[in-house]
Structure formats: C-alpha cells, structure tokens
C-alpha positions in Angstrom: -44.8 37.2 31.0 -41.8 38.7 29.4 -39.0 40.7 30.8 -40.3 43.9 29.2 -43.4 43.7 31.3 -41.3 44.3 34.5 -38.3 46.3 33.2 -36.8 48.5 30.6 -33.3 48.4 29.2 -30.4 50.4 27.7 -27.5 49.1 25.6 -23.9 50.4 25.2 -20.8 49.0 23.5 -17.1 49.3 23.6 -15.2 47.3 21.0 -16.5 43.7 20.9 -18.2 44.1 24.3 -21.8 45.0 24.8 -23.4 46.0 28.1 -27.1 45.8 28.7 -28.8 47.5 31.7 -32.1 46.0 32.9 -34.0 48.4 35.1 -37.1 47.4 37.0 -40.1 49.7 36.6 -41.2 49.0 40.2 -39.0 48.3 43.2 -41.2 45.4 44.3 -40.3 43.5 41.1 -36.5 43.7 41.5 -36.1 40.5 43.6 -38.0 38.5 40.9 -35.8 40.0 38.3 -32.7 39.0 40.3 -33.9 35.4 40.4 -35.0 35.2 36.8 -32.4 37.2 34.8 -29.2 35.2 35.4 -26.1 35.3 33.3 -26.8 31.8 32.0 -30.3 32.8 30.9 -29.1 36.0 29.3 -26.4 34.1 27.3 -28.9 31.4 26.2 -31.6 33.9 25.2 -29.3 36.0 23.1 -28.8 32.9 21.0 -25.5 33.8 19.5 -22.0 32.8 20.4 -20.9 35.1 23.2 -18.0 35.1 25.5 -18.2 35.6 29.2 -21.4 37.3 30.6 -20.9 39.2 33.9 -23.8 40.5 35.9 -23.4 43.6 38.1 -26.3 44.2 40.6 -27.3 47.8 41.5 -30.0 47.3 44.1 -30.3 51.1 45.0 -31.3 51.6 41.4 -33.4 48.5 41.0 -31.1 47.6 38.1 -28.6 45.0 36.8 -25.9 45.6 34.2 -24.8 42.7 32.0 -21.4 42.9 30.4 -21.2 40.6 27.4 -17.8 40.0 25.9 -17.6 38.8 22.3 -21.1 39.9 21.5 -20.5 42.2 18.6 -18.7 40.1 16.0 -15.5 42.0 16.3 -16.9 45.4 17.1 -18.1 48.4 15.1 -15.0 48.7 12.9 -14.8 45.0 12.0 -18.3 43.7 12.0 -20.5 43.4 8.9 -23.6 43.2 11.0 -26.4 45.7 10.4 -26.3 46.6 14.1 -22.6 46.6 14.7 -23.1 48.7 17.9 -25.5 46.1 19.3 -28.1 48.8 20.1 -31.0 46.3 19.5 -29.6 43.8 22.1 -31.6 45.4 24.9 -34.8 44.9 22.9 -33.8 41.3 22.2 -33.1 40.7 25.9 -36.4 42.4 27.0 -38.3 39.9 24.9 -37.0 37.0 27.1 -39.8 35.0 28.8 -39.7 35.0 32.6 -40.1 31.7 34.4 -42.9 31.3 36.9 -41.4 31.7 40.3 -42.8 30.7 43.6 
C-alpha cells in the first residue's frame, strides 16, 4: 500500500523551503498515517539532500504538514531545477510505500 491510497497532498514553497500537507481521506486512517509518515521516513523517501524536516500535526483536519528546509536547491530564483517551486514533491511523497503496522 502506498500513501496515496490513504491520503492526498498539497505542496507550497517559500524560498528554499517546501511544505507538504498530507491529508487523510478518512478519519479512521489518520492514526495509521501518524505512525507511518514520520519526519525520518519523509526525508529518506524524498531521496535528496534536505535540511531539517519538521512535522506539524493537525488532528482536527486529519492532516499533517511537513516543513522541509533546503529542499528546493536555493529556491525559485536560484535553482536550475525544472520544478523550482517543488510542486511535484507532494506527488513524490504520496508514492511512499507504507509499512505494515500491527
């Protein structure tokens, strides 16, 4: 199972920082997402050098917001990346396999 089976996402940016919101489709899946989608797993899954990853939990919304510093190769005005805004990062994250949890 992949993250996109249980949640959808949105991405934003400011300078060299990206934020990715992960929002559960169903409230009953939110606890599983809290266990499986950690800052360490997010950083590892993105597979690029990133700075600090901070997770903010929004239980009333069934959502988490990840702030990822150093994710955009200098930001929109400095990066030569095709996606300098990092808009595809939510799609990349939603492709993350979820571990089997008991």
